[in-house]
N, C-alpha and C positions, 0 to 999 in steps of 0.2 A: 302725562303723555297719552295720546289716544291710540288705541289698538289699530294696527294696519294689517296684521298677519305677517306673511313672509314675502318680502320683495324678491322676485325671481328674475334675475338678470343673468343670462347664460353666456358663458364663454368657454371654449375648449381649454384654454390655459387655466381657467378657474378650477376645472375638475381634475385634470390629470397632472398638472405641473405646478403645484403651489410652491412659492418661493421658500427658501430656508428660513427667512426672517419673518414670514407671515404665516399664520395658521391657515389651514384649508378653509376656503370660502372668502379669503381676502385677496384683492388684487395686489400686484407688486407695487413697491415704492409708496406704500401708504403707512402712515404712522400707526403702530400697534400699541394699544393700551390694555394691559392685563388687569382684569377686575376680579377681586375675590368674590366667591359665590354669595357671601354675606355683606358685601360692600354696598353702601347706600349713600345717596346725596351728592356724590362728586359731580362736578360740571367740567367738561372738557371741550376744547375747541375742535370742530370738525374741519375737513374730513378726517376720519379716524377709523381704525379697525378695532373693534372691541373683541377681546378674547377672554373667555372664562374657562378655567379648568374644572372639569366635572368627572365623576366616576362613571364613565361610559359603560363599564361592565354592568352596572346596576341601573343606570338612568339613561333614558333617551331624552336629550335636551335640545332646544334651539333658542335663539335670541330673537325675541319679538321686537319689532320696531314700531314706533308711533310718530306721528307728524306733530311737531311743536306748533303752538299758536303764536303768531307774530309775523314779523317781516320775513320775506322769502317766499318762494313758490310753495304752494300746498300740494303735495303729491298724493294726498289722501284719496282723491277721486280717480287716480290712475287705474287702480284695480279695486272696484267695489265688490266686496264679497257677497255671494248669494246667501240667502237665508239658510243658516245651518251648515254652509260649506265655506272653508277658508278661501281667501283670495287666491287667484291663479293667474298666470300670464295669459296674454292674448293667444288666439289661434296662431297667428303669424310667428310669435315668439316660440311657441311650443314646437311647431313644425321645423322652424330654423334650428332649434336646439337639437332635434333628432338628427338633422342633416349634419350639423357641426360635430356632434359626438360620433356619428358614423364616419365622417372624414378623419377624425382623430384616431379612431380605432383602425381604420384602413392603413394609416401611416405606421402606427405602432405594430400592427400585425406584419407588415412588410419588413420592418426593422427586425422583429423577432425571427422571422423566417431567414433573413440574411445571417443573423447571429448563429442560429441553429445549423445552417449550412456550413458556416465557417468552423464550428465546433466539430461537426461530423467529418469534415474534410481532414482536420488534424488527426482525428482518431483513425480515419481510414488509412492515412499515410503510415501511422504507427503500426496499424494492423498488418499492412503489407510487409513492413520491415520485419515484424515478429514472425510472420509466416515464412519469410525468406531467410531468416537468421540461421537456420540449420545449414544452408549452403554456405553462408558467410563464415560460420564457425568451422566447417569442414575444410575450408581453404585458407582462411586467415586467422583462425583461432579467436581468442578473446579480443585481440587488437583489431581484427577485421570487423567484428560486431560493434565494438565501441566507436570506431571511426565512422561507421555508417550511421550510428545513432547521433553523432555530434555534428555531422555535416549535411548540407543540402536540404532537400525538400522536407524531410521528416522534422528536422530542427525548426525550420521556418514555420511549418504547419502547426507544430506544437505551441510555438510562441504566439501565433495568431489565435489559436484556439483558447489559449490561456486567458486572453484578454476579452473573450466574449462575455456577454451578460444578457439577461432576460428582463424585459420590461413587463412587470405584472400590471394588470388592468383593473384592479379593485376600485380605483377612483372612477374610471369610466363606467363600470357596472353600477356603482352606487348612484351615480348621477343619471344613468339611464332609468334606474328604478324611480328616482325622484321625478323625472320627466314623465314617466308612465303614470304616476300619481296625479300630476297636474292635468294630463290629457283626460284622465278619468273624471277629474273635477269639472273640466270644461264640457265634457259630454253630458254630465249630470246637472249642469248649471240650470238655474231658472231665471229668466226664460231660457229655453234650450237653444243651442246654436242653429244657424240656418242649415238647410240641406247641404249647401256647398261647403260650409265650414265643417259640418259633421262628416262629410266625405273625406275632407282633407285630414281631419283628426283620426278618422278610422284608418286611413292609409298610413299616416305617421305611426299609429299604434302598431299596425302590422309590421312595419319596418323596424320599429323599436323592439318588438318581440324577437324578430330575427337577429338583431344585434345582441340581445341578451343571450341568446343561444350560442352565438358565435364567440362572444367575449368570455363566457363562463370558464371554458377550459384553460384560458390564459390568466386567470386570477391566481393569487398566491398559492392556493391549494388545488388549482385546476390540474387536469391530466397533462396538458401540454407543458405547463410550468414544471411539474414534478418530473416529467420525462427529460426536460432540459437539465434540471438539477442532477438527475441520475447520471447523465452523460458527463456533466462537469465533475462529479465525484469520481467517475471512472478515469477521466483525464488526470485529475489531481493525484490519484493513486499511482498511475503509471509514470507521471512526471517525477514523483518522489522516488519510486522504485528504480527507474532508469538512472536517476541522478546518484543513487547509492552504489551502482555497479562499478567495480574495479576489476583489474586482472585477476585478483584473488577470488572474486565472486564466481569465477568460472571453474573453480576447482572444488570438488566435494571430498571431504576427508572424514574418516571415522576410525577411531582407535579400537582395536579388538584385543582385549587383555587375555592372558593365558594362565591365570592363577588357578591352580588345581590342588585340592587337598588329597593326601593319601595316594593310593595306587589307582590312578585314573588317567584316562585319555579322553579327548573330545575333538570334534571337528565343528568349526563354525562356518556356516555358509553365509557369505556376504553378497547381497544382490543390490543393484541400483534401482531405487524406486523413485519415480518422477511424476510430477503433475504438469500437465500442459496448461499454461496460463493464457493461451490465445483466446479461449472462449470468454475470458473475463472482459475482453474488449467489446464483447457483445452483451455484457451484463449478466452472463451466466457463470456458474461455478466452474473452476478448473477441472479438467478430466484427467484420468490416469493415462500416462504416456509410456509407450513401449520403445525404449531406446536401444534395442538389440539384445535385451536380456543379459546385460553385463553382470557377471557374478564371479566370485572367487571363494575358495574354501580355505579357511585357516585351520591348520591342524595343531593341536596342543597336546603335550604330554607332561605329566607330572615329573618333577625331578626325581621322584622316588621310584619311577617305573624303570626297571632294569630290563633292557631288551636282550637278556642273556639267560633264557630259561635253562640252558644246559649247564650252568654252574661256572666254576672258576676257569676251567679249560676253554669253554666256549667264549667267556668274556675275554680271555687272553687273545683268542683268535680275532675277535672283533677289534681289539686294541692294536695288535701288531700285524695282523694278517698272516699270510703264509710265510713271509720273510720279514717285511718291514712296512710301516705305514706312517705317513706324515700328517700330523694334525695342526691346523692353522688357527692360532689365536688371533693374530693380526697379520695381514698380508705383508710379506717382505717387499720393501721398496729399495732396490739396490741402485746406487749411482753408477751409471755406466762409465767404465774406465777409471773408476775411483779406487781400485785395489782394496776391496773390503769396506768401502764407505757405503752408508745407507741413510735413508730418511726415517724409516719406521719398519716395524714388523717383529713377529715372534712366532716360531714354530717348534713343535716337539715331534721328533721322529723316534717311534718305538720299534725296536727290533725283536724278532721272535726269540733271540738269545737273551732276553731280559735286559738289554741295554737301551738307554734312551739318550738321544742327542738333543741338546737345547741350542737353538739359534735365536739370538735376540739383538735388535739394533739398540746399542747402548752408546749414547753420546756421539752418534754419527758413524759408529763402526760396528761391524758384525762381531758379536761375542759368541763363541762356541764353547760348550762344556758337555761332559758326558757323566752319566750316572747309571745305576742299576735300578730296576723296578721289579715289583712283585705284586700279586693280587691274592687277597685272602677273602673268605666269606665270613660275614658277620651277621649272625641271626639267619632268618629265612629269606630276607629281602635284600640286604645291603652287600655290595661288593666294595672292598676297600683297596685302593691303589696306594702302594707305598713306594716312595722315591726318596732314597736316603732317609733323612729324619722326618720327612713330610708325609702325611697321610691324607687321602682324599676319598670321599664317597664318589663312586663312579656310576655314571648314567649314560646310556645311549638312546638315541631316537632317530627317526627318519622322517623327512618331509619331502614329498615329490621327488624321490630318488636321491636326495642329498642326505648324507649321514652326519649326525652331530654327536658331540660328547660334552658332558658337563662334569667338571671336577669341583667338588665342594669340600673345603678344608674341614678335617675332623678336629673338633675342639674338645678339650678336656674340662676346662673351667668356663663359667659364664662370662668371665671378663675377656676371654679371647675373642678376637674378631673372626667371624665366619665369612669366608671369601668364596665366591663362585666364579669360575672361569669356564666360558663356553668355547668349544673348538668346532671347526668344520673339517671333515676329512678331505685332504687334497687328493682328488680322484683323477688328476691329470697324469 
């Protein structure tokens, strides 16, 4: 085969829209024959598209064509290479190729602009809803926000934005660069082009340089492409986030334990800390949010802290008051008109005369019993309440004006179960 160089026949579809079944550089609907890099001697019937897999990371390769001797038109004289310069297309072909690639770029740029506008519109609708959600939550709570998220313009906008895509222009850029090389070859050809052709080539070269500048930001790693991808990532995050929201998502809970060793008390201040996610829709980090400085203090006292520094007599006053006091273990639920019928409840009423009355809902009826009580001091910290045969370590504490009492059974052996019962003073 005789060397011809590179036959350059330009088509917009050839550069930016290669078919799935044809490698780049092959027109559609043409038989493709893959040839091993070391393959030799095979004869195939044309027309055909030859494809060879090469390591493009390391090697820059092209397939050189040659005109066979024999029947059929000899295309070898179509582009005669100048001395030392590979063959190049004609001036008309080069100029037309610049125009064709410019037209293709204009169409793709318009399509990308439409896709970006659709994406930004969906995000803008969501941004408006997020900004207005405080009002929706104050009036309709979680249900109001979730309904607004699922209905109307926001939903439709997000669905449309989700379908957007960006067309990268790496193929256009590569073929503009190839055309630029051919124009350079024509300008340097021997003999040189006519003044008229030189003027046309120079103008085409200037237009081509402008296209290269315009196309570059829309390539795979270009600024416009990366900006679009960033918006898509933001959209994807918000779609996943909003899809995960339920009624329970709108309630924040935190357990505050009160385990205290020894003779201690503590107060735990709980405050609501929030981040505003709205700035994330603009691609920036969430900011700290002030939701009214919601806070609450949890007061904790050790079961071993006896709020009776005055000793036995002061502890007796705390237990029975001046005359009598009722301590509620479980609120009594009486059935109206049921003559002693109940649903639940248990109270202990301590009198200053050392008598105690128990009321307990037992199998739907109020059971009442009476016993005697006494208090003794054990060691320097513990007060022991004795009721009949039962002995309890006694503890008092107060939280926000409410008074509480704990009775912990006094055990003698390790096999006995230790039981704690907490009561609240009935202050009605």
